[in-house]
TORTOR-660710 format. One record per residue (C-alpha): residue number from 1; x, y negated, z negated. Coordinates in steps of 0.2 Angstrom, whole numbers. Layout:
REM TORTOR-660710
<zanu num="NUM" X="X" Y="Y" Z="Z"/>
...
//
This chain:
REM TORTOR-660710
<zanu num="1" X="14" Y="-102" Z="16"/>
<zanu num="2" X="30" Y="-100" Z="5"/>
<zanu num="3" X="20" Y="-106" Z="-10"/>
<zanu num="4" X="7" Y="-93" Z="-6"/>
<zanu num="5" X="20" Y="-79" Z="-4"/>
<zanu num="6" X="28" Y="-84" Z="-21"/>
<zanu num="7" X="12" Y="-83" Z="-30"/>
<zanu num="8" X="8" Y="-66" Z="-22"/>
<zanu num="9" X="15" Y="-54" Z="-35"/>
<zanu num="10" X="4" Y="-62" Z="-48"/>
<zanu num="11" X="-11" Y="-55" Z="-38"/>
<zanu num="12" X="-3" Y="-40" Z="-31"/>
<zanu num="13" X="-13" Y="-24" Z="-31"/>
<zanu num="14" X="1" Y="-13" Z="-29"/>
<zanu num="15" X="10" Y="-21" Z="-44"/>
<zanu num="16" X="-6" Y="-19" Z="-54"/>
<zanu num="17" X="-6" Y="0" Z="-50"/>
<zanu num="18" X="12" Y="1" Z="-55"/>
<zanu num="19" X="10" Y="-8" Z="-72"/>
<zanu num="20" X="-7" Y="-1" Z="-77"/>
<zanu num="21" X="-11" Y="14" Z="-68"/>
<zanu num="22" X="6" Y="23" Z="-64"/>
<zanu num="23" X="-2" Y="39" Z="-59"/>
<zanu num="24" X="-11" Y="30" Z="-45"/>
<zanu num="25" X="4" Y="21" Z="-38"/>
<zanu num="26" X="4" Y="28" Z="-19"/>
<zanu num="27" X="22" Y="23" Z="-16"/>
<zanu num="28" X="28" Y="33" Z="-31"/>
<zanu num="29" X="18" Y="47" Z="-24"/>
<zanu num="30" X="27" Y="45" Z="-7"/>
<zanu num="31" X="44" Y="48" Z="-16"/>
<zanu num="32" X="38" Y="63" Z="-25"/>
<zanu num="33" X="32" Y="71" Z="-9"/>
<zanu num="34" X="48" Y="67" Z="-1"/>
<zanu num="35" X="58" Y="75" Z="-15"/>
<zanu num="36" X="48" Y="90" Z="-13"/>
<zanu num="37" X="49" Y="91" Z="5"/>
<zanu num="38" X="68" Y="89" Z="5"/>
<zanu num="39" X="68" Y="105" Z="-6"/>
<zanu num="40" X="56" Y="115" Z="4"/>
<zanu num="41" X="56" Y="108" Z="21"/>
<zanu num="42" X="38" Y="108" Z="26"/>
<zanu num="43" X="32" Y="103" Z="43"/>
<zanu num="44" X="23" Y="87" Z="41"/>
<zanu num="45" X="11" Y="79" Z="54"/>
<zanu num="46" X="18" Y="64" Z="63"/>
<zanu num="47" X="8" Y="50" Z="72"/>
<zanu num="48" X="16" Y="46" Z="89"/>
<zanu num="49" X="13" Y="32" Z="102"/>
<zanu num="50" X="6" Y="15" Z="96"/>
<zanu num="51" X="8" Y="-2" Z="105"/>
<zanu num="52" X="2" Y="-20" Z="105"/>
<zanu num="53" X="0" Y="-34" Z="118"/>
<zanu num="54" X="-3" Y="-52" Z="116"/>
<zanu num="55" X="-15" Y="-60" Z="129"/>
<zanu num="56" X="-21" Y="-78" Z="132"/>
<zanu num="57" X="-33" Y="-81" Z="117"/>
<zanu num="58" X="-29" Y="-65" Z="106"/>
<zanu num="59" X="-20" Y="-49" Z="104"/>
<zanu num="60" X="-23" Y="-31" Z="108"/>
<zanu num="61" X="-17" Y="-16" Z="97"/>
<zanu num="62" X="-19" Y="2" Z="101"/>
<zanu num="63" X="-13" Y="20" Z="100"/>
<zanu num="64" X="-15" Y="38" Z="105"/>
<zanu num="65" X="-25" Y="50" Z="94"/>
<zanu num="66" X="-13" Y="65" Z="93"/>
<zanu num="67" X="-2" Y="70" Z="78"/>
<zanu num="68" X="12" Y="83" Z="80"/>
<zanu num="69" X="22" Y="95" Z="68"/>
<zanu num="70" X="38" Y="99" Z="77"/>
<zanu num="71" X="32" Y="106" Z="94"/>
<zanu num="72" X="14" Y="110" Z="88"/>
<zanu num="73" X="-1" Y="99" Z="89"/>
<zanu num="74" X="-7" Y="95" Z="71"/>
<zanu num="75" X="-22" Y="85" Z="75"/>
<zanu num="76" X="-30" Y="79" Z="92"/>
<zanu num="77" X="-41" Y="66" Z="84"/>
<zanu num="78" X="-31" Y="56" Z="71"/>
<zanu num="79" X="-34" Y="38" Z="69"/>
<zanu num="80" X="-18" Y="27" Z="70"/>
<zanu num="81" X="-26" Y="10" Z="71"/>
<zanu num="82" X="-35" Y="2" Z="57"/>
<zanu num="83" X="-44" Y="-16" Z="54"/>
<zanu num="84" X="-36" Y="-24" Z="39"/>
<zanu num="85" X="-49" Y="-38" Z="40"/>
<zanu num="86" X="-58" Y="-48" Z="53"/>
<zanu num="87" X="-43" Y="-56" Z="61"/>
<zanu num="88" X="-29" Y="-42" Z="59"/>
<zanu num="89" X="-26" Y="-24" Z="62"/>
<zanu num="90" X="-12" Y="-11" Z="59"/>
<zanu num="91" X="-6" Y="3" Z="70"/>
<zanu num="92" X="5" Y="17" Z="62"/>
<zanu num="93" X="18" Y="29" Z="68"/>
<zanu num="94" X="28" Y="41" Z="58"/>
<zanu num="95" X="23" Y="54" Z="45"/>
<zanu num="96" X="4" Y="53" Z="46"/>
<zanu num="97" X="-1" Y="56" Z="27"/>
<zanu num="98" X="9" Y="41" Z="19"/>
<zanu num="99" X="6" Y="30" Z="35"/>
<zanu num="100" X="-13" Y="31" Z="33"/>
<zanu num="101" X="-12" Y="29" Z="15"/>
<zanu num="102" X="-1" Y="13" Z="17"/>
<zanu num="103" X="-14" Y="6" Z="29"/>
<zanu num="104" X="-28" Y="9" Z="16"/>
<zanu num="105" X="-17" Y="1" Z="2"/>
<zanu num="106" X="-14" Y="-14" Z="13"/>
<zanu num="107" X="-32" Y="-17" Z="17"/>
<zanu num="108" X="-36" Y="-16" Z="-2"/>
<zanu num="109" X="-22" Y="-28" Z="-6"/>
<zanu num="110" X="-29" Y="-41" Z="6"/>
<zanu num="111" X="-46" Y="-39" Z="-1"/>
<zanu num="112" X="-40" Y="-40" Z="-19"/>
<zanu num="113" X="-30" Y="-56" Z="-15"/>
<zanu num="114" X="-45" Y="-65" Z="-7"/>
<zanu num="115" X="-56" Y="-61" Z="-22"/>
<zanu num="116" X="-43" Y="-67" Z="-35"/>
<zanu num="117" X="-37" Y="-83" Z="-25"/>
<zanu num="118" X="-54" Y="-87" Z="-17"/>
<zanu num="119" X="-46" Y="-88" Z="0"/>
<zanu num="120" X="-38" Y="-76" Z="13"/>
<zanu num="121" X="-20" Y="-73" Z="14"/>
<zanu num="122" X="-12" Y="-80" Z="29"/>
<zanu num="123" X="-7" Y="-69" Z="44"/>
<zanu num="124" X="11" Y="-72" Z="40"/>
<zanu num="125" X="8" Y="-68" Z="22"/>
<zanu num="126" X="0" Y="-52" Z="27"/>
<zanu num="127" X="14" Y="-47" Z="38"/>
<zanu num="128" X="27" Y="-52" Z="24"/>
<zanu num="129" X="17" Y="-41" Z="11"/>
<zanu num="130" X="18" Y="-26" Z="23"/>
<zanu num="131" X="37" Y="-28" Z="24"/>
<zanu num="132" X="37" Y="-28" Z="5"/>
<zanu num="133" X="28" Y="-11" Z="5"/>
<zanu num="134" X="40" Y="-4" Z="17"/>
<zanu num="135" X="55" Y="-9" Z="6"/>
<zanu num="136" X="46" Y="-1" Z="-8"/>
<zanu num="137" X="44" Y="15" Z="2"/>
<zanu num="138" X="63" Y="15" Z="7"/>
<zanu num="139" X="68" Y="30" Z="-5"/>
<zanu num="140" X="54" Y="41" Z="3"/>
<zanu num="141" X="60" Y="35" Z="20"/>
<zanu num="142" X="78" Y="40" Z="17"/>
<zanu num="143" X="71" Y="58" Z="13"/>
<zanu num="144" X="61" Y="60" Z="29"/>
<zanu num="145" X="44" Y="51" Z="26"/>
<zanu num="146" X="47" Y="38" Z="38"/>
<zanu num="147" X="33" Y="25" Z="42"/>
<zanu num="148" X="34" Y="13" Z="57"/>
<zanu num="149" X="19" Y="1" Z="59"/>
<zanu num="150" X="15" Y="-13" Z="70"/>
<zanu num="151" X="4" Y="-27" Z="63"/>
<zanu num="152" X="-5" Y="-39" Z="74"/>
<zanu num="153" X="-18" Y="-52" Z="72"/>
<zanu num="154" X="-26" Y="-69" Z="77"/>
<zanu num="155" X="-18" Y="-83" Z="68"/>
<zanu num="156" X="-31" Y="-97" Z="66"/>
<zanu num="157" X="-18" Y="-109" Z="61"/>
<zanu num="158" X="-8" Y="-107" Z="77"/>
<zanu num="159" X="-24" Y="-102" Z="87"/>
<zanu num="160" X="-15" Y="-87" Z="96"/>
<zanu num="161" X="-12" Y="-69" Z="93"/>
<zanu num="162" X="4" Y="-63" Z="84"/>
<zanu num="163" X="13" Y="-46" Z="84"/>
<zanu num="164" X="24" Y="-41" Z="71"/>
<zanu num="165" X="36" Y="-25" Z="71"/>
<zanu num="166" X="46" Y="-17" Z="57"/>
<zanu num="167" X="60" Y="-6" Z="53"/>
<zanu num="168" X="60" Y="8" Z="39"/>
<zanu num="169" X="69" Y="-4" Z="27"/>
<zanu num="170" X="55" Y="-17" Z="28"/>
<zanu num="171" X="64" Y="-29" Z="41"/>
<zanu num="172" X="51" Y="-39" Z="49"/>
<zanu num="173" X="52" Y="-46" Z="66"/>
<zanu num="174" X="40" Y="-55" Z="77"/>
<zanu num="175" X="37" Y="-51" Z="96"/>
<zanu num="176" X="30" Y="-64" Z="107"/>
<zanu num="177" X="23" Y="-53" Z="121"/>
<zanu num="178" X="21" Y="-35" Z="118"/>
<zanu num="179" X="29" Y="-20" Z="108"/>
<zanu num="180" X="27" Y="-1" Z="108"/>
<zanu num="181" X="35" Y="12" Z="96"/>
<zanu num="182" X="33" Y="30" Z="92"/>
<zanu num="183" X="39" Y="45" Z="101"/>
<zanu num="184" X="32" Y="38" Z="118"/>
<zanu num="185" X="36" Y="20" Z="113"/>
<zanu num="186" X="50" Y="18" Z="126"/>
<zanu num="187" X="40" Y="25" Z="140"/>
<zanu num="188" X="25" Y="13" Z="135"/>
<zanu num="189" X="37" Y="-2" Z="133"/>
<zanu num="190" X="44" Y="1" Z="151"/>
<zanu num="191" X="26" Y="0" Z="158"/>
<zanu num="192" X="22" Y="-15" Z="148"/>
<zanu num="193" X="38" Y="-23" Z="153"/>
<zanu num="194" X="33" Y="-21" Z="172"/>
<zanu num="195" X="15" Y="-27" Z="170"/>
<zanu num="196" X="16" Y="-41" Z="158"/>
<zanu num="197" X="15" Y="-59" Z="164"/>
<zanu num="198" X="12" Y="-76" Z="157"/>
<zanu num="199" X="-6" Y="-80" Z="155"/>
<zanu num="200" X="-12" Y="-62" Z="154"/>
<zanu num="201" X="-30" Y="-61" Z="152"/>
<zanu num="202" X="-39" Y="-50" Z="140"/>
<zanu num="203" X="-45" Y="-38" Z="153"/>
<zanu num="204" X="-27" Y="-37" Z="161"/>
<zanu num="205" X="-20" Y="-33" Z="143"/>
<zanu num="206" X="-33" Y="-18" Z="141"/>
<zanu num="207" X="-27" Y="-11" Z="158"/>
<zanu num="208" X="-9" Y="-14" Z="154"/>
<zanu num="209" X="-12" Y="-4" Z="137"/>
<zanu num="210" X="-21" Y="11" Z="146"/>
<zanu num="211" X="-8" Y="12" Z="159"/>
<zanu num="212" X="6" Y="12" Z="146"/>
<zanu num="213" X="-2" Y="25" Z="136"/>
<zanu num="214" X="-5" Y="36" Z="152"/>
<zanu num="215" X="14" Y="34" Z="156"/>
<zanu num="216" X="19" Y="38" Z="138"/>
<zanu num="217" X="8" Y="54" Z="138"/>
<zanu num="218" X="15" Y="59" Z="155"/>
<zanu num="219" X="33" Y="58" Z="149"/>
<zanu num="220" X="32" Y="62" Z="130"/>
<zanu num="221" X="25" Y="79" Z="125"/>
<zanu num="222" X="20" Y="72" Z="108"/>
<zanu num="223" X="9" Y="58" Z="115"/>
<zanu num="224" X="-10" Y="63" Z="117"/>
<zanu num="225" X="-15" Y="52" Z="131"/>
<zanu num="226" X="-33" Y="55" Z="137"/>
<zanu num="227" X="-41" Y="72" Z="133"/>
<zanu num="228" X="-54" Y="73" Z="146"/>
<zanu num="229" X="-60" Y="91" Z="141"/>
<zanu num="230" X="-63" Y="86" Z="122"/>
<zanu num="231" X="-68" Y="68" Z="126"/>
<zanu num="232" X="-54" Y="61" Z="115"/>
<zanu num="233" X="-47" Y="44" Z="121"/>
<zanu num="234" X="-35" Y="32" Z="113"/>
<zanu num="235" X="-41" Y="19" Z="101"/>
<zanu num="236" X="-39" Y="1" Z="106"/>
<zanu num="237" X="-44" Y="-15" Z="97"/>
<zanu num="238" X="-45" Y="-33" Z="103"/>
<zanu num="239" X="-43" Y="-47" Z="91"/>
<zanu num="240" X="-48" Y="-65" Z="95"/>
<zanu num="241" X="-55" Y="-80" Z="86"/>
<zanu num="242" X="-71" Y="-71" Z="86"/>
<zanu num="243" X="-64" Y="-57" Z="76"/>
<zanu num="244" X="-59" Y="-39" Z="79"/>
<zanu num="245" X="-68" Y="-26" Z="89"/>
<zanu num="246" X="-66" Y="-9" Z="97"/>
<zanu num="247" X="-64" Y="-8" Z="116"/>
<zanu num="248" X="-77" Y="5" Z="121"/>
<zanu num="249" X="-70" Y="23" Z="125"/>
<zanu num="250" X="-81" Y="22" Z="141"/>
<zanu num="251" X="-72" Y="7" Z="147"/>
<zanu num="252" X="-55" Y="15" Z="143"/>
<zanu num="253" X="-60" Y="30" Z="153"/>
<zanu num="254" X="-65" Y="21" Z="168"/>
<zanu num="255" X="-49" Y="11" Z="169"/>
<zanu num="256" X="-39" Y="27" Z="165"/>
<zanu num="257" X="-49" Y="37" Z="179"/>
<zanu num="258" X="-45" Y="23" Z="191"/>
<zanu num="259" X="-26" Y="24" Z="188"/>
<zanu num="260" X="-27" Y="44" Z="189"/>
<zanu num="261" X="-36" Y="43" Z="206"/>
<zanu num="262" X="-23" Y="31" Z="213"/>
<zanu num="263" X="-9" Y="42" Z="207"/>
<zanu num="264" X="-17" Y="58" Z="214"/>
<zanu num="265" X="-19" Y="49" Z="232"/>
<zanu num="266" X="-1" Y="43" Z="231"/>
<zanu num="267" X="5" Y="60" Z="226"/>
<zanu num="268" X="-5" Y="69" Z="239"/>
<zanu num="269" X="2" Y="57" Z="252"/>
<zanu num="270" X="20" Y="60" Z="248"/>
<zanu num="271" X="18" Y="78" Z="247"/>
<zanu num="272" X="10" Y="79" Z="265"/>
<zanu num="273" X="24" Y="67" Z="271"/>
<zanu num="274" X="37" Y="80" Z="264"/>
<zanu num="275" X="28" Y="94" Z="272"/>
<zanu num="276" X="28" Y="86" Z="288"/>
<zanu num="277" X="46" Y="83" Z="288"/>
<zanu num="278" X="49" Y="101" Z="285"/>
//
C-alpha cells in the first residue's frame, strides 16, 4: 500500500488540475470563497448530522437531509452521502458547497487513478487521499469553510467494513465500530454507544442508524430527521462484498414509525402516571 500511495501524485487528478488547468482547481476556489466570505460574512449552508456503523460483513453510512444557515433551514433535501465507487462512500458535514465539490473531486480522482493504473486504489489509499485533500483545504477551513467527512467502505483485502474519520487539518483516524459527527453527532453517538454490540447484523445496524438519527433530530435543531409531511427521509447506504446499495426509504420509514409508536406509548403511560399521582 505504501508504494501505491507513493506513486499516487504521478496519477493525481487534483495535481493535474493545479499544474495544467489552474482555473479549475477546486481547492483554490475554496480558498477564494473563504477570503471573500471573511470580508463579507455571508450565511453559507451547512450540512449537519452524518454517521457510520460497522456490522458483520460490511459497513453502513448515512446522514439526514437538512442543511441550515444559522437558525434558518437552507435546504430540506440535500444529499450528504455519496458513493465513491462500488465499495466505498463518503458522508459530508460542514459547509455544504465545498463539501459536495470535495466528494465529486474524490470520485473523479478514484476513477482517474483506476484508468491510469489499470487497478483500483485500495480502500486505505482512498482514505489517505481524502486526508491529502483536506490538508489542501486547511487555509479555507481556517477562514470558516470547514469540511468534516466520514469515509467508509468494504475492504476486500481484510474482508470487512472499515470507517475513517477526519479532522479539519487532514488528520485521519480509523474507528473500529461506529462514528457520528456534525451538529447532532454527539446525540447520535450516544445512541450508537448504547445499541452497538459485537456481531451486529446488517438489519440491526440499520435500526441503530435510524434510532440515532431520530434522537439527533429530537435534540439538535439543525438535524432534519424524518420529514413525514414532505416524505423526505435520511439517506442510508450499506456496503458489503456485493457492493454499495441504498436502504429503501420505505424500510427506513417503517423502522422509524416503529420507534415513534413505542415512544408515544411510553410517553402517554408516563403522562397518565403523573396525572394519577396528582
